A tleap script that builds the chain and sets N, CA, C and O, in Angstrom:
source leaprc.protein.ff14SB
mol = sequence {
  NMET GLN PHE GLN ALA ILE PRO ILE ILE ARG
  ILE PHE ASP GLU ALA LYS ALA LYS GLU PHE
  TYR LEU GLU PHE LEU GLY MET SER LEU ASP
  TRP GLU HIE ARG PHE GLU SER SER PHE PRO
  ILE TYR MET GLN VAL SER LYS GLY ASN LEU
  LEU LEU HIE LEU SER GLU HIE SER GLY ASP
  CYS THR PRO GLY SER LYS THR PHE VAL ASN
  THR ASP GLU LEU ASP ALA LEU HIE ARG GLU
  ILE THR SER ARG GLY TYR ARG TYR SER ARG
  PRO GLU ILE THR THR ALA PRO TRP GLY ASP
  ARG VAL PHE GLU VAL ILE ASP PRO PHE SER
  ASN ARG ILE LEU PHE ASN GLU ARG THR ASN
  CILE
}
set mol.1.N position { -22.139 -11.678 19.424 }
set mol.1.CA position { -21.334 -10.479 19.374 }
set mol.1.C position { -20.474 -10.525 18.109 }
set mol.1.O position { -19.835 -11.541 17.834 }
set mol.2.N position { -20.455 -9.448 17.348 }
set mol.2.CA position { -19.628 -9.372 16.146 }
set mol.2.C position { -18.632 -8.233 16.275 }
set mol.2.O position { -18.903 -7.222 16.924 }
set mol.3.N position { -17.478 -8.411 15.650 }
set mol.3.CA position { -16.449 -7.386 15.626 }
set mol.3.C position { -15.980 -7.198 14.199 }
set mol.3.O position { -16.056 -8.117 13.383 }
set mol.4.N position { -15.500 -6.018 13.904 }
set mol.4.CA position { -14.867 -5.769 12.616 }
set mol.4.C position { -13.694 -4.833 12.853 }
set mol.4.O position { -13.862 -3.737 13.388 }
set mol.5.N position { -12.519 -5.266 12.457 }
set mol.5.CA position { -11.337 -4.413 12.556 }
set mol.5.C position { -11.176 -3.673 11.233 }
set mol.5.O position { -11.345 -4.261 10.165 }
set mol.6.N position { -10.851 -2.391 11.302 }
set mol.6.CA position { -10.594 -1.597 10.108 }
set mol.6.C position { -9.193 -1.007 10.244 }
set mol.6.O position { -8.987 -0.067 11.012 }
set mol.7.N position { -8.227 -1.556 9.499 }
set mol.7.CA position { -6.867 -1.013 9.578 }
set mol.7.C position { -6.814 0.435 9.076 }
set mol.7.O position { -7.516 0.805 8.135 }
set mol.8.N position { -5.986 1.228 9.709 }
set mol.8.CA position { -5.700 2.583 9.240 }
set mol.8.C position { -4.305 2.535 8.632 }
set mol.8.O position { -3.342 2.129 9.283 }
set mol.9.N position { -4.210 2.955 7.376 }
set mol.9.CA position { -2.957 2.870 6.632 }
set mol.9.C position { -2.465 4.274 6.333 }
set mol.9.O position { -3.207 5.111 5.818 }
set mol.10.N position { -1.209 4.519 6.662 }
set mol.10.CA position { -0.605 5.851 6.472 }
set mol.10.C position { -0.256 6.056 5.011 }
set mol.10.O position { 0.405 5.222 4.392 }
set mol.11.N position { -0.709 7.174 4.471 }
set mol.11.CA position { -0.382 7.562 3.093 }
set mol.11.C position { 0.240 8.954 3.118 }
set mol.11.O position { 0.094 9.698 4.087 }
set mol.12.N position { 0.936 9.292 2.036 }
set mol.12.CA position { 1.599 10.591 1.969 }
set mol.12.C position { 1.200 11.407 0.753 }
set mol.12.O position { 1.587 12.569 0.635 }
set mol.13.N position { 0.433 10.816 -0.152 }
set mol.13.CA position { 0.070 11.490 -1.389 }
set mol.13.C position { -1.287 10.955 -1.841 }
set mol.13.O position { -1.414 9.778 -2.175 }
set mol.14.N position { -2.286 11.811 -1.850 }
set mol.14.CA position { -3.648 11.401 -2.178 }
set mol.14.C position { -3.748 10.789 -3.580 }
set mol.14.O position { -4.386 9.751 -3.751 }
set mol.15.N position { -3.129 11.415 -4.579 }
set mol.15.CA position { -3.223 10.920 -5.954 }
set mol.15.C position { -2.591 9.534 -6.091 }
set mol.15.O position { -3.163 8.656 -6.738 }
set mol.16.N position { -1.420 9.332 -5.490 }
set mol.16.CA position { -0.767 8.023 -5.556 }
set mol.16.C position { -1.581 6.968 -4.811 }
set mol.16.O position { -1.677 5.824 -5.256 }
set mol.17.N position { -2.161 7.349 -3.690 }
set mol.17.CA position { -2.991 6.413 -2.923 }
set mol.17.C position { -4.206 5.995 -3.741 }
set mol.17.O position { -4.541 4.811 -3.780 }
set mol.18.N position { -4.861 6.930 -4.383 }
set mol.18.CA position { -6.039 6.599 -5.186 }
set mol.18.C position { -5.659 5.748 -6.393 }
set mol.18.O position { -6.402 4.838 -6.762 }
set mol.19.N position { -4.516 6.030 -7.013 }
set mol.19.CA position { -4.065 5.210 -8.135 }
set mol.19.C position { -3.864 3.768 -7.688 }
set mol.19.O position { -4.265 2.838 -8.388 }
set mol.20.N position { -3.246 3.580 -6.529 }
set mol.20.CA position { -2.958 2.233 -6.040 }
set mol.20.C position { -4.225 1.532 -5.546 }
set mol.20.O position { -4.549 0.442 -6.017 }
set mol.21.N position { -4.935 2.139 -4.613 }
set mol.21.CA position { -6.067 1.465 -3.967 }
set mol.21.C position { -7.308 1.391 -4.854 }
set mol.21.O position { -8.007 0.378 -4.841 }
set mol.22.N position { -7.591 2.430 -5.615 }
set mol.22.CA position { -8.792 2.430 -6.442 }
set mol.22.C position { -8.547 1.807 -7.809 }
set mol.22.O position { -9.294 0.929 -8.240 }
set mol.23.N position { -7.501 2.262 -8.489 }
set mol.23.CA position { -7.263 1.781 -9.849 }
set mol.23.C position { -6.622 0.394 -9.871 }
set mol.23.O position { -7.104 -0.487 -10.582 }
set mol.24.N position { -5.550 0.179 -9.110 }
set mol.24.CA position { -4.843 -1.104 -9.136 }
set mol.24.C position { -5.595 -2.185 -8.361 }
set mol.24.O position { -5.859 -3.257 -8.905 }
set mol.25.N position { -5.941 -1.923 -7.108 }
set mol.25.CA position { -6.622 -2.940 -6.306 }
set mol.25.C position { -8.115 -3.029 -6.610 }
set mol.25.O position { -8.763 -4.003 -6.227 }
set mol.26.N position { -8.666 -2.032 -7.290 }
set mol.26.CA position { -10.084 -2.085 -7.657 }
set mol.26.C position { -11.024 -1.832 -6.504 }
set mol.26.O position { -12.164 -2.298 -6.515 }
set mol.27.N position { -10.560 -1.096 -5.505 }
set mol.27.CA position { -11.406 -0.772 -4.366 }
set mol.27.C position { -12.283 0.428 -4.713 }
set mol.27.O position { -12.020 1.146 -5.678 }
set mol.28.N position { -13.322 0.633 -3.917 }
set mol.28.CA position { -14.225 1.777 -4.090 }
set mol.28.C position { -13.923 2.828 -3.042 }
set mol.28.O position { -13.583 2.506 -1.903 }
set mol.29.N position { -14.048 4.076 -3.428 }
set mol.29.CA position { -13.922 5.183 -2.469 }
set mol.29.C position { -15.288 5.378 -1.828 }
set mol.29.O position { -16.241 5.773 -2.498 }
set mol.30.N position { -15.386 5.100 -0.526 }
set mol.30.CA position { -16.659 5.219 0.188 }
set mol.30.C position { -16.922 6.638 0.658 }
set mol.30.O position { -18.033 7.152 0.531 }
set mol.31.N position { -15.896 7.259 1.197 }
set mol.31.CA position { -16.006 8.653 1.640 }
set mol.31.C position { -14.621 9.198 1.897 }
set mol.31.O position { -13.660 8.446 2.056 }
set mol.32.N position { -14.530 10.521 1.935 }
set mol.32.CA position { -13.278 11.191 2.294 }
set mol.32.C position { -13.605 12.417 3.134 }
set mol.32.O position { -14.680 13.006 3.014 }
set mol.33.N position { -12.647 12.792 3.993 }
set mol.33.CA position { -12.873 13.904 4.912 }
set mol.33.C position { -11.588 14.718 5.077 }
set mol.33.O position { -10.487 14.176 5.168 }
set mol.34.N position { -11.770 16.014 5.110 }
set mol.34.CA position { -10.712 16.958 5.490 }
set mol.34.C position { -11.355 17.965 6.451 }
set mol.34.O position { -12.510 18.355 6.279 }
set mol.35.N position { -10.603 18.366 7.440 }
set mol.35.CA position { -11.128 19.391 8.345 }
set mol.35.C position { -11.235 20.729 7.629 }
set mol.35.O position { -12.155 21.504 7.888 }
set mol.36.N position { -10.296 20.999 6.730 }
set mol.36.CA position { -10.323 22.180 5.864 }
set mol.36.C position { -9.654 21.797 4.548 }
set mol.36.O position { -8.961 20.782 4.485 }
set mol.37.N position { -9.849 22.582 3.508 }
set mol.37.CA position { -9.396 22.206 2.170 }
set mol.37.C position { -7.883 21.974 2.077 }
set mol.37.O position { -7.442 21.175 1.251 }
set mol.38.N position { -7.101 22.635 2.882 }
set mol.38.CA position { -5.640 22.470 2.813 }
set mol.38.C position { -5.112 21.440 3.828 }
set mol.38.O position { -3.900 21.259 3.945 }
set mol.39.N position { -5.990 20.781 4.544 }
set mol.39.CA position { -5.586 19.818 5.573 }
set mol.39.C position { -5.423 18.415 4.976 }
set mol.39.O position { -5.883 18.152 3.865 }
set mol.40.N position { -4.771 17.525 5.715 }
set mol.40.CA position { -4.596 16.147 5.246 }
set mol.40.C position { -5.940 15.442 5.039 }
set mol.40.O position { -6.940 15.772 5.677 }
set mol.41.N position { -5.934 14.475 4.143 }
set mol.41.CA position { -7.146 13.713 3.845 }
set mol.41.C position { -7.219 12.456 4.703 }
set mol.41.O position { -6.199 11.885 5.087 }
set mol.42.N position { -8.433 12.044 4.990 }
set mol.42.CA position { -8.736 10.779 5.655 }
set mol.42.C position { -9.873 10.175 4.848 }
set mol.42.O position { -10.895 10.828 4.640 }
set mol.43.N position { -9.710 8.925 4.385 }
set mol.43.CA position { -10.746 8.345 3.537 }
set mol.43.C position { -10.925 6.865 3.819 }
set mol.43.O position { -10.054 6.203 4.382 }
set mol.44.N position { -12.080 6.372 3.409 }
set mol.44.CA position { -12.349 4.940 3.511 }
set mol.44.C position { -12.477 4.364 2.114 }
set mol.44.O position { -13.172 4.913 1.259 }
set mol.45.N position { -11.788 3.237 1.893 }
set mol.45.CA position { -11.915 2.479 0.654 }
set mol.45.C position { -12.383 1.072 1.017 }
set mol.45.O position { -12.148 0.590 2.125 }
set mol.46.N position { -13.053 0.423 0.060 }
set mol.46.CA position { -13.576 -0.910 0.352 }
set mol.46.C position { -13.591 -1.773 -0.901 }
set mol.46.O position { -13.596 -1.287 -2.032 }
set mol.47.N position { -13.598 -3.068 -0.647 }
set mol.47.CA position { -13.788 -4.077 -1.688 }
set mol.47.C position { -14.486 -5.225 -0.989 }
set mol.47.O position { -13.894 -5.896 -0.144 }
set mol.48.N position { -15.745 -5.455 -1.338 }
set mol.48.CA position { -16.521 -6.450 -0.606 }
set mol.48.C position { -16.626 -6.020 0.850 }
set mol.48.O position { -16.987 -4.880 1.144 }
set mol.49.N position { -16.305 -6.942 1.765 }
set mol.49.CA position { -16.366 -6.577 3.182 }
set mol.49.C position { -15.012 -6.137 3.742 }
set mol.49.O position { -14.867 -5.971 4.953 }
set mol.50.N position { -14.020 -5.946 2.866 }
set mol.50.CA position { -12.714 -5.420 3.291 }
set mol.50.C position { -12.784 -3.895 3.315 }
set mol.50.O position { -13.017 -3.262 2.284 }
set mol.51.N position { -12.585 -3.318 4.475 }
set mol.51.CA position { -12.565 -1.864 4.645 }
set mol.51.C position { -11.176 -1.443 5.094 }
set mol.51.O position { -10.573 -2.071 5.965 }
set mol.52.N position { -10.678 -0.377 4.491 }
set mol.52.CA position { -9.409 0.222 4.911 }
set mol.52.C position { -9.612 1.717 5.067 }
set mol.52.O position { -10.312 2.341 4.269 }
set mol.53.N position { -9.008 2.288 6.083 }
set mol.53.CA position { -8.955 3.736 6.227 }
set mol.53.C position { -7.559 4.180 5.812 }
set mol.53.O position { -6.559 3.612 6.250 }
set mol.54.N position { -7.505 5.198 4.966 }
set mol.54.CA position { -6.238 5.750 4.494 }
set mol.54.C position { -6.110 7.148 5.069 }
set mol.54.O position { -7.028 7.959 4.950 }
set mol.55.N position { -4.980 7.430 5.687 }
set mol.55.CA position { -4.827 8.691 6.398 }
set mol.55.C position { -3.512 9.382 6.079 }
set mol.55.O position { -2.447 8.765 6.111 }
set mol.56.N position { -3.599 10.675 5.771 }
set mol.56.CA position { -2.401 11.505 5.636 }
set mol.56.C position { -2.003 12.120 6.984 }
set mol.56.O position { -0.973 12.789 7.070 }
set mol.57.N position { -2.791 11.907 8.022 }
set mol.57.CA position { -2.507 12.466 9.349 }
set mol.57.C position { -1.341 11.718 9.996 }
set mol.57.O position { -1.385 10.495 10.129 }
set mol.58.N position { -0.308 12.445 10.395 }
set mol.58.CA position { 0.920 11.811 10.878 }
set mol.58.C position { 0.743 11.023 12.166 }
set mol.58.O position { 1.505 10.083 12.392 }
set mol.59.N position { -0.194 11.343 13.003 }
set mol.59.CA position { -0.336 10.646 14.277 }
set mol.59.C position { -1.252 9.442 14.245 }
set mol.59.O position { -1.412 8.770 15.263 }
set mol.60.N position { -1.858 9.151 13.108 }
set mol.60.CA position { -2.857 8.078 13.063 }
set mol.60.C position { -2.266 6.674 13.035 }
set mol.60.O position { -2.856 5.753 13.598 }
set mol.61.N position { -1.129 6.493 12.400 }
set mol.61.CA position { -0.591 5.148 12.235 }
set mol.61.C position { 0.859 5.232 11.772 }
set mol.61.O position { 1.398 6.320 11.569 }
set mol.62.N position { 1.477 4.074 11.612 }
set mol.62.CA position { 2.886 4.013 11.268 }
set mol.62.C position { 3.063 3.597 9.814 }
set mol.62.O position { 2.512 2.577 9.401 }
set mol.63.N position { 3.814 4.356 9.033 }
set mol.63.CA position { 4.083 3.917 7.659 }
set mol.63.C position { 4.893 2.625 7.655 }
set mol.63.O position { 5.660 2.360 8.580 }
set mol.64.N position { 4.716 1.833 6.614 }
set mol.64.CA position { 5.450 0.572 6.509 }
set mol.64.C position { 4.797 -0.572 7.256 }
set mol.64.O position { 5.462 -1.563 7.555 }
set mol.65.N position { 3.520 -0.463 7.564 }
set mol.65.CA position { 2.804 -1.527 8.273 }
set mol.65.C position { 2.351 -2.617 7.307 }
set mol.65.O position { 2.416 -2.454 6.088 }
set mol.66.N position { 1.891 -3.726 7.873 }
set mol.66.CA position { 1.413 -4.851 7.067 }
set mol.66.C position { 0.013 -5.232 7.525 }
set mol.66.O position { -0.268 -5.323 8.720 }
set mol.67.N position { -0.861 -5.454 6.542 }
set mol.67.CA position { -2.228 -5.886 6.808 }
set mol.67.C position { -2.409 -7.277 6.218 }
set mol.67.O position { -2.079 -7.510 5.055 }
set mol.68.N position { -2.931 -8.195 7.013 }
set mol.68.CA position { -3.151 -9.589 6.619 }
set mol.68.C position { -4.628 -9.746 6.290 }
set mol.68.O position { -5.483 -9.482 7.136 }
set mol.69.N position { -4.937 -10.175 5.062 }
set mol.69.CA position { -6.323 -10.277 4.601 }
set mol.69.C position { -6.598 -11.703 4.142 }
set mol.69.O position { -5.969 -12.181 3.199 }
set mol.70.N position { -7.528 -12.383 4.796 }
set mol.70.CA position { -7.946 -13.711 4.352 }
set mol.70.C position { -8.961 -13.582 3.226 }
set mol.70.O position { -9.826 -12.706 3.252 }
set mol.71.N position { -8.847 -14.459 2.242 }
set mol.71.CA position { -9.798 -14.515 1.137 }
set mol.71.C position { -9.999 -15.968 0.735 }
set mol.71.O position { -9.110 -16.797 0.925 }
set mol.72.N position { -11.157 -16.274 0.185 }
set mol.72.CA position { -11.387 -17.613 -0.336 }
set mol.72.C position { -11.401 -17.609 -1.864 }
set mol.72.O position { -11.796 -18.591 -2.494 }
set mol.73.N position { -10.963 -16.493 -2.452 }
set mol.73.CA position { -10.922 -16.364 -3.913 }
set mol.73.C position { -9.598 -15.750 -4.359 }
set mol.73.O position { -9.583 -14.764 -5.095 }
set mol.74.N position { -8.500 -16.329 -3.914 }
set mol.74.CA position { -7.175 -15.778 -4.189 }
set mol.74.C position { -6.865 -15.720 -5.686 }
set mol.74.O position { -6.371 -14.707 -6.180 }
set mol.75.N position { -7.154 -16.797 -6.401 }
set mol.75.CA position { -6.842 -16.829 -7.838 }
set mol.75.C position { -7.602 -15.752 -8.605 }
set mol.75.O position { -7.016 -15.050 -9.429 }
set mol.76.N position { -8.888 -15.617 -8.344 }
set mol.76.CA position { -9.708 -14.603 -9.029 }
set mol.76.C position { -9.223 -13.203 -8.682 }
set mol.76.O position { -9.126 -12.347 -9.561 }
set mol.77.N position { -8.919 -12.960 -7.411 }
set mol.77.CA position { -8.419 -11.652 -6.990 }
set mol.77.C position { -7.085 -11.348 -7.658 }
set mol.77.O position { -6.867 -10.235 -8.136 }
set mol.78.N position { -6.200 -12.326 -7.692 }
set mol.78.CA position { -4.891 -12.143 -8.319 }
set mol.78.C position { -5.040 -11.820 -9.808 }
set mol.78.O position { -4.392 -10.904 -10.315 }
set mol.79.N position { -5.897 -12.577 -10.509 }
set mol.79.CA position { -6.132 -12.310 -11.940 }
set mol.79.C position { -6.669 -10.894 -12.151 }
set mol.79.O position { -6.217 -10.172 -13.039 }
set mol.80.N position { -7.633 -10.514 -11.324 }
set mol.80.CA position { -8.231 -9.181 -11.441 }
set mol.80.C position { -7.189 -8.083 -11.241 }
set mol.80.O position { -7.095 -7.155 -12.044 }
set mol.81.N position { -6.424 -8.192 -10.189 }
set mol.81.CA position { -5.439 -7.154 -9.856 }
set mol.81.C position { -4.331 -7.095 -10.903 }
set mol.81.O position { -3.983 -6.008 -11.366 }
set mol.82.N position { -3.776 -8.235 -11.282 }
set mol.82.CA position { -2.654 -8.220 -12.222 }
set mol.82.C position { -3.090 -7.856 -13.643 }
set mol.82.O position { -2.260 -7.433 -14.449 }
set mol.83.N position { -4.367 -8.010 -13.959 }
set mol.83.CA position { -4.841 -7.652 -15.299 }
set mol.83.C position { -4.796 -6.145 -15.541 }
set mol.83.O position { -4.868 -5.703 -16.688 }
set mol.84.N position { -4.681 -5.364 -14.489 }
set mol.84.CA position { -4.686 -3.905 -14.627 }
set mol.84.C position { -3.327 -3.337 -15.038 }
set mol.84.O position { -3.241 -2.173 -15.428 }
set mol.85.N position { -2.281 -4.133 -14.957 }
set mol.85.CA position { -0.985 -3.699 -15.447 }
set mol.85.C position { -0.359 -2.533 -14.701 }
set mol.85.O position { 0.261 -1.667 -15.317 }
set mol.86.N position { -0.511 -2.500 -13.397 }
set mol.86.CA position { 0.123 -1.455 -12.582 }
set mol.86.C position { 1.637 -1.603 -12.699 }
set mol.86.O position { 2.178 -2.660 -12.372 }
set mol.87.N position { 2.311 -0.587 -13.147 }
set mol.87.CA position { 3.735 -0.712 -13.480 }
set mol.87.C position { 4.668 -0.884 -12.288 }
set mol.87.O position { 5.824 -1.269 -12.465 }
set mol.88.N position { 4.192 -0.607 -11.080 }
set mol.88.CA position { 5.055 -0.684 -9.902 }
set mol.88.C position { 4.894 -1.979 -9.103 }
set mol.88.O position { 5.567 -2.167 -8.090 }
set mol.89.N position { 4.009 -2.869 -9.552 }
set mol.89.CA position { 3.793 -4.093 -8.779 }
set mol.89.C position { 3.321 -5.217 -9.692 }
set mol.89.O position { 2.395 -5.047 -10.485 }
set mol.90.N position { 3.965 -6.346 -9.568 }
set mol.90.CA position { 3.585 -7.553 -10.296 }
set mol.90.C position { 3.560 -8.720 -9.300 }
set mol.90.O position { 4.457 -9.563 -9.312 }
set mol.91.N position { 2.553 -8.769 -8.454 }
set mol.91.CA position { 2.535 -9.794 -7.408 }
set mol.91.C position { 2.396 -11.205 -7.979 }
set mol.91.O position { 1.745 -11.423 -9.001 }
set mol.92.N position { 3.018 -12.141 -7.296 }
set mol.92.CA position { 2.968 -13.555 -7.680 }
set mol.92.C position { 2.396 -14.365 -6.521 }
set mol.92.O position { 2.663 -14.068 -5.356 }
set mol.93.N position { 1.621 -15.372 -6.842 }
set mol.93.CA position { 1.101 -16.276 -5.811 }
set mol.93.C position { 2.220 -17.233 -5.412 }
set mol.93.O position { 2.888 -17.825 -6.260 }
set mol.94.N position { 2.406 -17.370 -4.105 }
set mol.94.CA position { 3.402 -18.285 -3.560 }
set mol.94.C position { 2.770 -19.084 -2.428 }
set mol.94.O position { 1.635 -18.832 -2.023 }
set mol.95.N position { 3.522 -20.042 -1.932 }
set mol.95.CA position { 3.100 -20.800 -0.765 }
set mol.95.C position { 3.833 -20.237 0.447 }
set mol.95.O position { 5.062 -20.177 0.466 }
set mol.96.N position { 3.077 -19.830 1.446 }
set mol.96.CA position { 3.654 -19.254 2.668 }
set mol.96.C position { 4.272 -20.361 3.523 }
set mol.96.O position { 3.925 -21.531 3.363 }
set mol.97.N position { 5.179 -20.002 4.426 }
set mol.97.CA position { 5.797 -21.002 5.317 }
set mol.97.C position { 4.759 -21.800 6.124 }
set mol.97.O position { 5.033 -22.930 6.526 }
set mol.98.N position { 3.578 -21.228 6.363 }
set mol.98.CA position { 2.531 -21.917 7.128 }
set mol.98.C position { 1.641 -22.770 6.219 }
set mol.98.O position { 0.679 -23.376 6.693 }
set mol.99.N position { 1.954 -22.825 4.907 }
set mol.99.CA position { 1.266 -23.719 3.993 }
set mol.99.C position { 0.141 -23.107 3.174 }
set mol.99.O position { -0.339 -23.742 2.235 }
set mol.100.N position { -0.293 -21.901 3.496 }
set mol.100.CA position { -1.361 -21.253 2.739 }
set mol.100.C position { -0.813 -20.622 1.465 }
set mol.100.O position { 0.388 -20.381 1.344 }
set mol.101.N position { -1.705 -20.360 0.522 }
set mol.101.CA position { -1.336 -19.662 -0.713 }
set mol.101.C position { -1.523 -18.164 -0.469 }
set mol.101.O position { -2.514 -17.743 0.129 }
set mol.102.N position { -0.560 -17.364 -0.938 }
set mol.102.CA position { -0.568 -15.933 -0.653 }
set mol.102.C position { -0.036 -15.130 -1.826 }
set mol.102.O position { 0.680 -15.651 -2.682 }
set mol.103.N position { -0.396 -13.852 -1.853 }
set mol.103.CA position { 0.356 -12.869 -2.631 }
set mol.103.C position { 0.308 -11.560 -1.885 }
set mol.103.O position { -0.630 -11.274 -1.141 }
set mol.104.N position { 1.347 -10.767 -2.102 }
set mol.104.CA position { 1.495 -9.524 -1.355 }
set mol.104.C position { 1.642 -8.354 -2.319 }
set mol.104.O position { 2.300 -8.463 -3.354 }
set mol.105.N position { 1.022 -7.244 -1.966 }
set mol.105.CA position { 1.213 -5.997 -2.700 }
set mol.105.C position { 1.785 -4.971 -1.735 }
set mol.105.O position { 1.530 -5.015 -0.532 }
set mol.106.N position { 2.559 -4.051 -2.285 }
set mol.106.CA position { 3.175 -2.996 -1.482 }
set mol.106.C position { 2.739 -1.669 -2.080 }
set mol.106.O position { 2.964 -1.412 -3.263 }
set mol.107.N position { 2.120 -0.832 -1.274 }
set mol.107.CA position { 1.641 0.452 -1.782 }
set mol.107.C position { 2.802 1.444 -1.939 }
set mol.107.O position { 3.919 1.135 -1.525 }
set mol.108.N position { 2.570 2.608 -2.517 }
set mol.108.CA position { 3.655 3.572 -2.743 }
set mol.108.C position { 4.296 4.121 -1.467 }
set mol.108.O position { 5.282 4.855 -1.537 }
set mol.109.N position { 3.746 3.774 -0.310 }
set mol.109.CA position { 4.225 4.308 0.964 }
set mol.109.C position { 4.840 3.205 1.830 }
set mol.109.O position { 5.017 3.379 3.036 }
set mol.110.N position { 5.163 2.075 1.209 }
set mol.110.CA position { 5.800 0.915 1.838 }
set mol.110.C position { 4.889 0.123 2.774 }
set mol.110.O position { 5.376 -0.674 3.576 }
set mol.111.N position { 3.595 0.328 2.684 }
set mol.111.CA position { 2.648 -0.509 3.426 }
set mol.111.C position { 2.393 -1.770 2.623 }
set mol.111.O position { 2.286 -1.728 1.398 }
set mol.112.N position { 2.296 -2.893 3.325 }
set mol.112.CA position { 2.105 -4.185 2.664 }
set mol.112.C position { 0.717 -4.739 2.980 }
set mol.112.O position { 0.219 -4.623 4.100 }
set mol.113.N position { 0.108 -5.346 1.957 }
set mol.113.CA position { -1.145 -6.073 2.152 }
set mol.113.C position { -0.891 -7.494 1.677 }
set mol.113.O position { -0.565 -7.721 0.512 }
set mol.114.N position { -1.042 -8.443 2.582 }
set mol.114.CA position { -0.844 -9.857 2.273 }
set mol.114.C position { -2.224 -10.505 2.148 }
set mol.114.O position { -2.983 -10.573 3.114 }
set mol.115.N position { -2.531 -10.977 0.945 }
set mol.115.CA position { -3.780 -11.704 0.705 }
set mol.115.C position { -3.491 -13.177 0.898 }
set mol.115.O position { -2.578 -13.715 0.272 }
set mol.116.N position { -4.253 -13.838 1.755 }
set mol.116.CA position { -4.000 -15.206 2.185 }
set mol.116.C position { -5.218 -16.081 1.912 }
set mol.116.O position { -6.343 -15.714 2.249 }
set mol.117.N position { -4.987 -17.234 1.304 }
set mol.117.CA position { -6.054 -18.223 1.131 }
set mol.117.C position { -5.662 -19.467 1.897 }
set mol.117.O position { -4.631 -20.079 1.620 }
set mol.118.N position { -6.494 -19.842 2.867 }
set mol.118.CA position { -6.195 -21.010 3.684 }
set mol.118.C position { -6.269 -22.288 2.850 }
set mol.118.O position { -7.183 -22.467 2.045 }
set mol.119.N position { -5.309 -23.155 3.053 }
set mol.119.CA position { -5.322 -24.443 2.355 }
set mol.119.C position { -5.660 -25.581 3.309 }
set mol.119.O position { -6.090 -26.648 2.869 }
set mol.120.N position { -5.474 -25.371 4.592 }
set mol.120.CA position { -5.764 -26.400 5.606 }
set mol.120.C position { -6.892 -25.894 6.508 }
set mol.120.O position { -6.652 -25.353 7.588 }
set mol.121.N position { -8.090 -26.078 6.052 }
set mol.121.CA position { -9.236 -25.573 6.834 }
set mol.121.C position { -9.763 -26.682 7.723 }
set mol.121.O position { -10.724 -26.475 8.465 }
savepdb mol mol.pdb
quit
């Protein structure tokens, strides 16, 4: 039996969300949906096997949430992301209280994504 969780992240501005998730994080836009042209957007972005749903719909999720993402390539991911020079975020790799190496990014809507690389496997 396999499971896959897909976090839904609340956004408030499509252009800012695309700048952050597509341009800064280097994710791909898989699809987007609106019930009508003037309605809120709902979209899926991905990077490798990491999938996120981004929603402007107020009832879908809570702004200011945190998503924990395990990776085995923290240094490469950090280099890739920071090389883009996003002016609102300069994440640094640190050691978490549980001993793993981590860095965190905060999107324009106060949602946090913590990238974690296990050191004690």
